[in-house]
C-alpha positions as CSV (number, residue, x, y, z in Angstrom):
1,M,-56.5,52.4,-71.4
2,K,-53.6,53.6,-69.2
3,K,-55.9,56.4,-67.8
4,A,-58.6,53.8,-67.0
5,I,-56.2,51.6,-65.2
6,L,-54.8,54.6,-63.2
7,S,-58.4,55.7,-62.3
8,M,-59.1,52.1,-61.0
9,I,-56.0,52.2,-58.8
10,V,-56.8,55.6,-57.4
11,A,-60.3,54.6,-56.7
12,A,-59.1,51.5,-54.8
13,L,-56.7,53.4,-52.6
14,P,-59.2,54.5,-49.9
15,L,-60.0,50.8,-49.4
16,L,-56.5,50.0,-48.2
17,P,-55.8,50.1,-44.5
18,L,-53.9,53.2,-43.5
19,S,-51.1,53.3,-41.1
20,S,-51.7,54.9,-37.7
21,E,-49.3,57.7,-38.6
22,A,-51.2,58.5,-41.8
23,A,-54.6,58.3,-40.2
24,G,-53.7,60.6,-37.2
25,P,-54.1,59.6,-33.6
26,V,-55.1,56.0,-33.0
27,K,-58.5,55.7,-31.3
28,I,-59.0,53.4,-28.3
29,G,-62.1,52.9,-26.2
30,F,-62.1,52.7,-22.4
31,I,-65.1,51.4,-20.5
32,N,-65.1,51.7,-16.7
33,S,-67.3,52.1,-13.6
34,I,-66.9,55.8,-13.2
35,T,-70.2,56.1,-11.3
36,G,-72.2,53.5,-9.4
37,K,-71.4,51.1,-6.6
38,E,-67.9,50.4,-7.8
39,A,-67.0,54.0,-8.5
40,Q,-64.2,54.2,-5.8
41,I,-62.4,51.2,-7.4
42,G,-63.3,52.5,-10.8
43,E,-61.4,55.7,-9.9
44,N,-58.2,53.7,-9.5
45,L,-58.7,52.3,-13.0
46,T,-59.4,55.7,-14.5
47,N,-56.2,57.1,-12.8
48,G,-54.0,54.2,-13.9
49,A,-55.2,54.4,-17.5
50,A,-54.7,58.2,-17.6
51,M,-51.1,57.8,-16.4
52,A,-50.5,55.3,-19.2
53,V,-51.8,57.7,-21.8
54,E,-49.5,60.4,-20.4
55,D,-46.5,58.2,-20.4
56,M,-47.1,56.8,-23.9
57,T,-47.8,60.3,-25.3
58,A,-44.5,61.5,-23.8
59,K,-42.8,58.7,-25.7
60,G,-44.3,59.9,-29.0
61,F,-47.4,57.8,-29.4
62,S,-50.4,59.7,-30.8
63,V,-53.6,58.4,-29.2
64,T,-57.2,59.5,-28.5
65,V,-58.9,57.6,-25.7
66,I,-62.7,57.7,-25.7
67,K,-64.0,57.0,-22.2
68,E,-67.4,55.5,-21.5
69,D,-69.1,55.0,-18.0
70,D,-71.1,51.8,-17.5
71,G,-71.9,52.5,-13.9
72,G,-71.2,48.9,-13.2
73,D,-74.2,47.8,-15.3
74,P,-73.7,45.1,-18.0
75,K,-76.3,46.6,-20.2
76,N,-74.6,50.0,-20.1
77,A,-71.3,48.3,-20.8
78,L,-72.6,46.6,-23.9
79,A,-74.1,49.8,-25.2
80,A,-70.8,51.6,-24.6
81,Y,-68.9,48.9,-26.5
82,E,-71.3,49.0,-29.4
83,K,-71.1,52.8,-29.6
84,L,-67.3,52.7,-29.4
85,V,-66.9,50.2,-32.3
86,T,-69.7,51.3,-34.6
87,R,-69.8,55.1,-34.1
88,D,-66.4,56.1,-32.7
89,N,-64.6,53.6,-34.9
90,V,-62.0,52.6,-32.2
91,I,-59.7,49.7,-33.1
92,G,-59.4,48.4,-29.5
93,V,-61.1,48.6,-26.2
94,V,-59.8,48.4,-22.6
95,G,-62.3,47.4,-19.9
96,P,-64.8,47.0,-18.4
97,Y,-64.0,46.7,-14.7
98,T,-66.7,44.4,-13.2
99,S,-67.0,40.7,-14.2
100,G,-70.6,41.1,-15.1
101,S,-70.0,43.9,-17.5
102,A,-66.8,42.3,-19.0
103,N,-68.5,39.0,-19.5
104,V,-71.4,40.5,-21.5
105,V,-69.1,42.7,-23.6
106,A,-66.8,39.7,-24.3
107,S,-69.7,37.8,-25.8
108,R,-70.0,40.4,-28.6
109,A,-66.3,41.1,-29.3
110,D,-66.0,38.5,-32.1
111,Q,-69.3,39.8,-33.7
112,Y,-67.8,43.3,-34.1
113,N,-64.2,42.0,-34.6
114,V,-62.7,44.7,-32.3
115,P,-60.3,43.4,-29.6
116,L,-61.3,43.8,-25.9
117,L,-58.4,43.9,-23.4
118,V,-59.8,43.2,-19.9
119,P,-57.6,44.7,-17.2
120,A,-59.1,43.4,-13.9
121,A,-62.4,41.4,-14.2
122,A,-61.9,37.9,-12.8
123,K,-64.8,35.7,-13.8
124,E,-63.2,32.6,-15.4
125,E,-65.8,32.3,-18.2
126,I,-64.6,35.6,-19.8
127,T,-61.6,33.8,-21.3
128,R,-63.0,30.3,-21.4
129,K,-65.4,30.7,-24.4
130,G,-62.8,30.6,-27.1
131,Y,-63.3,34.2,-28.2
132,K,-60.5,35.3,-30.5
133,N,-61.0,39.0,-29.8
134,V,-61.0,38.8,-25.9
135,F,-57.8,39.1,-24.0
136,R,-57.3,39.3,-20.2
137,L,-54.3,40.8,-18.4
138,N,-55.2,39.9,-14.8
139,A,-55.3,36.4,-13.2
140,P,-58.8,34.8,-13.2
141,A,-61.0,33.9,-10.1
142,D,-59.5,30.5,-9.5
143,V,-56.1,32.0,-8.7
144,Y,-57.5,34.4,-6.0
145,S,-58.6,31.6,-3.7
146,L,-55.7,29.3,-4.5
147,V,-53.0,31.8,-3.6
148,L,-54.8,32.8,-0.3
149,M,-55.2,29.2,0.8
150,K,-51.6,28.4,0.0
151,A,-50.6,31.4,2.1
152,V,-52.3,29.9,5.2
153,A,-51.8,26.2,4.5
154,Q,-48.8,25.8,6.8
155,Y,-51.0,26.7,9.8
156,K,-53.3,23.7,9.0
157,P,-56.7,25.4,9.2
158,K,-59.6,22.9,9.3
159,T,-62.8,24.8,8.5
160,I,-63.9,27.6,6.2
161,A,-66.9,29.9,5.8
162,Y,-67.9,32.0,2.7
163,V,-69.4,35.4,2.7
164,Y,-69.8,36.9,-0.7
165,A,-71.7,39.3,-3.0
166,A,-74.3,37.8,-5.3
167,T,-72.3,39.1,-8.4
168,D,-70.6,37.3,-11.2
169,F,-67.2,38.0,-9.4
170,G,-68.5,36.8,-6.1
171,V,-70.2,33.6,-7.3
172,S,-67.4,32.7,-9.6
173,T,-64.7,33.3,-7.0
174,V,-66.4,31.3,-4.3
175,K,-67.1,28.4,-6.7
176,T,-63.3,28.0,-7.4
177,A,-62.6,28.6,-3.7
178,Q,-64.8,25.7,-2.7
179,D,-62.9,23.5,-5.2
180,N,-59.5,24.6,-3.8
181,A,-60.8,24.2,-0.2
182,V,-61.8,20.6,-0.9
183,S,-58.4,19.8,-2.3
184,M,-56.8,21.2,0.9
185,G,-59.1,19.2,3.1
186,L,-61.0,22.2,4.5
187,K,-64.5,21.6,5.7
188,E,-67.2,24.1,4.7
189,V,-69.2,25.2,7.7
190,A,-71.1,28.2,6.3
191,N,-72.0,29.7,3.0
192,E,-73.6,33.2,3.0
193,K,-74.4,35.0,-0.2
194,Y,-75.7,38.6,0.1
195,Q,-77.1,41.4,-2.1
196,Q,-74.8,44.4,-2.5
197,G,-75.5,47.6,-0.7
198,Q,-77.4,46.3,2.3
199,P,-77.2,48.5,5.5
200,D,-76.9,45.6,7.9
201,Y,-75.1,42.3,7.6
202,R,-75.0,41.4,11.3
203,A,-77.6,38.6,11.0
204,T,-75.5,37.0,8.2
205,L,-72.3,37.4,10.1
206,A,-73.9,35.9,13.3
207,K,-74.6,32.7,11.4
208,V,-70.9,32.6,10.4
209,K,-69.8,33.2,14.0
210,A,-72.0,30.4,15.2
211,A,-70.2,28.0,12.8
212,N,-66.9,29.0,14.4
213,P,-64.8,28.7,11.2
214,D,-61.0,28.9,11.1
215,L,-61.1,30.9,7.9
216,V,-63.7,33.4,6.6
217,F,-63.4,33.9,2.9
218,L,-64.9,37.2,1.7
219,V,-65.7,38.5,-1.8
220,S,-66.9,42.2,-1.7
221,Y,-66.5,45.5,-3.4
222,D,-65.3,48.5,-1.4
223,A,-68.3,49.8,0.6
224,D,-69.5,46.3,1.6
225,A,-66.0,45.3,2.6
226,I,-65.8,48.1,5.1
227,L,-69.3,47.6,6.5
228,L,-68.8,43.8,6.8
229,M,-65.6,44.1,8.7
230,R,-67.1,46.8,11.0
231,Q,-70.1,44.7,11.8
232,A,-67.9,41.6,12.2
233,K,-66.1,43.4,14.9
234,E,-69.3,44.6,16.5
235,I,-70.6,41.0,16.9
236,G,-67.2,39.6,17.9
237,L,-66.6,37.4,14.8
238,A,-62.8,36.6,15.0
239,P,-61.7,33.6,12.9
240,K,-58.1,32.6,12.6
241,A,-57.9,34.5,9.4
242,F,-60.1,36.8,7.3
243,L,-59.3,36.1,3.6
244,G,-60.4,38.9,1.2
245,A,-60.6,38.0,-2.5
246,G,-59.1,41.2,-3.8
247,A,-61.5,44.0,-4.8
248,G,-62.8,46.0,-1.7
249,Y,-60.1,44.5,0.6
250,T,-57.2,46.0,-1.4
251,T,-58.1,49.7,-1.5
252,A,-56.7,52.7,0.2
253,Q,-60.1,53.4,1.7
254,F,-60.2,49.9,3.3
255,A,-56.6,50.3,4.6
256,Q,-57.6,53.6,6.3
257,Q,-60.1,51.9,8.5
258,K,-57.3,50.7,10.8
259,D,-59.6,49.7,13.7
260,I,-61.3,47.0,11.5
261,S,-59.0,46.2,8.7
262,N,-55.8,45.4,10.6
263,L,-54.5,41.9,9.8
264,V,-57.0,41.2,7.1
265,V,-55.3,39.1,4.4
266,S,-56.1,39.7,0.7
267,A,-55.2,38.4,-2.7
268,T,-53.9,41.0,-5.1
269,Q,-52.7,41.2,-8.7
270,W,-49.9,43.7,-7.9
271,T,-48.0,45.4,-5.1
272,D,-45.4,48.2,-5.2
273,D,-42.6,46.2,-3.7
274,V,-42.3,43.5,-6.4
275,N,-39.3,43.5,-8.7
276,W,-41.4,44.0,-11.9
277,P,-40.0,46.8,-14.1
278,G,-41.3,50.2,-13.0
279,A,-43.6,48.9,-10.3
280,A,-42.1,51.0,-7.5
281,D,-41.8,54.1,-9.7
282,F,-45.4,53.8,-10.8
283,A,-46.6,53.7,-7.1
284,K,-44.4,56.7,-6.3
285,R,-45.7,58.7,-9.2
286,Y,-49.3,57.7,-8.6
287,K,-49.2,58.7,-5.0
288,A,-47.6,62.1,-5.9
289,K,-50.3,62.7,-8.5
290,F,-53.4,61.5,-6.8
291,A,-52.4,61.8,-3.1
292,K,-53.3,58.1,-2.4
293,E,-51.8,54.7,-2.7
294,P,-52.7,52.8,-5.9
295,S,-54.7,49.6,-5.7
296,Y,-53.9,46.7,-8.1
297,H,-56.8,48.0,-10.2
298,A,-54.8,51.1,-11.1
299,A,-51.7,49.0,-12.1
300,C,-53.8,46.6,-14.2
301,A,-55.5,49.5,-16.0
302,Y,-52.1,51.2,-16.6
303,E,-50.5,48.2,-18.1
304,A,-53.6,47.2,-20.1
305,M,-53.8,50.7,-21.6
306,R,-50.1,50.9,-22.2
307,I,-50.2,47.6,-24.1
308,M,-53.2,48.6,-26.1
309,I,-51.7,51.9,-27.1
310,E,-48.4,50.3,-28.2
311,T,-50.2,47.5,-30.1
312,S,-52.8,49.7,-31.8
313,S,-50.3,52.3,-32.9
314,K,-48.2,49.6,-34.6
315,A,-51.3,47.8,-36.1
316,G,-53.5,50.5,-37.6
317,N,-56.7,48.5,-37.7
318,A,-58.7,46.2,-35.4
319,S,-57.8,42.9,-37.1
320,A,-54.1,43.7,-36.9
321,V,-54.5,44.7,-33.2
322,Q,-56.0,41.2,-32.6
323,Q,-53.0,39.5,-34.3
324,K,-50.4,41.6,-32.4
325,L,-52.1,41.0,-29.0
326,K,-52.1,37.3,-29.8
327,S,-48.5,37.1,-30.8
328,G,-46.9,39.8,-28.6
329,S,-45.2,39.8,-25.2
330,W,-44.5,42.6,-22.8
331,N,-42.7,43.2,-19.5
332,G,-43.6,46.1,-17.2
333,I,-45.2,46.9,-13.9
334,M,-47.4,43.8,-14.0
335,G,-44.4,41.6,-14.8
336,P,-44.2,39.4,-18.0
337,V,-47.3,39.5,-20.1
338,K,-48.2,37.0,-22.7
339,F,-51.7,36.1,-23.9
340,A,-51.8,32.3,-24.1
341,D,-54.1,29.4,-24.3
342,Y,-53.8,27.0,-21.4
343,N,-56.0,24.9,-19.0
344,G,-59.1,25.8,-21.0
345,F,-58.4,29.5,-21.1
346,N,-57.9,31.5,-24.3
347,N,-55.8,34.7,-24.7
348,Q,-55.3,34.6,-20.9
349,N,-52.2,36.1,-19.3
350,N,-50.8,33.5,-16.9
351,H,-50.3,36.1,-14.2
352,P,-48.9,35.2,-10.7
353,M,-51.0,36.6,-7.9
354,L,-49.7,37.8,-4.5
355,V,-51.0,37.8,-1.0
356,Q,-50.8,40.9,1.2
357,Q,-51.8,41.6,4.8
358,L,-52.7,44.9,6.4
359,Q,-50.2,45.5,9.2
360,G,-50.4,48.8,11.1
361,G,-52.4,50.4,8.2
362,K,-50.0,49.4,5.5
363,Y,-50.3,46.6,3.0
364,E,-47.4,44.2,3.3
365,T,-46.7,41.4,0.8
366,V,-46.6,38.1,2.7
367,Y,-46.7,35.5,0.0
368,P,-45.1,34.0,-2.1
369,A,-41.7,34.0,-0.5
370,Q,-39.8,35.5,-3.4
371,F,-41.9,38.7,-3.2
372,S,-42.4,38.8,0.6
373,K,-40.7,41.3,2.9
374,A,-43.0,40.7,5.9
375,K,-44.2,37.6,7.7
376,L,-47.9,36.7,7.8
377,V,-49.5,37.3,11.2
378,Y,-51.6,34.2,12.1
379,P,-53.9,33.8,13.9
380,F,-56.0,36.9,13.5
381,K,-56.3,39.0,16.7
382,R,-58.0,42.3,17.4
């Protein structure tokens, strides 16, 4: 009888969840736009995540990160997530980058019961569906436009035009921008949606110029951001302010185009001169390692990966990861992080966004006041 009972106990042991130490390195998935139209921004996320793995490994965490490239395509992102959770048996996933990809993957996270930590995708819907396994580190789309408009409100602009990519990020961000503009009393005088990757936007920009707006609100990824600003200069479009909703207006590549990017204002999730723990040091190490300034995408990916490694290592299985992400709190290069339910959002970090302006080829934080070391230059001038 005793032998039978002992045999039953031994047989049941493999069914018990093992600790991360006993099972070896914890396995985490990372989905990113390594190739495709958003590859330059994707490189920032790759670099930031890699630095997090290095730092956490140096602290004694044992982790294996399995990287998947979605090329910015939602179908690829979903296939990558399904592979990671069903074949690679990861217990948590960081990514994807684009809103379109993240939104599709988020819709399946509860089905597979493996937590998804979104580092930078902004479409509001991602954390408005009540998914228990979807968490977002960065501020959503409504905050991009709100913080930009607050930064210029004191100058009393009267009109606004929108130029934006026909992507989930573009459409979602402009929708919230329109709501914020109405509350500020701004009159919409032009609304131009475009398809990514076009060689010529001059006809679109000419329509905006004819409307003579005080503000031009732009939502673009990197290549389009540069081309739009170059062709805006060619046709003489010069509003009182160009407002870039993050993404392509916050990269090192954009800043390098000094003849067209100077004085462009952009919303950002992070800058290196904030007083969040380790922010300045992260920027210094990133520049030394990769010979370029980090964008906010790199910082978001770093912090998301750091949090996922720490949480997964303590949890040991996907369900426990979900519980620890829900109940935990952190403080690092992105400031205080807590995944909360508020204003219709679920598992959303209530992250404060910043406004920066390119002045002499360097991004300077100009809003809000507690983070600012430079004054906003308004109106725009070439």
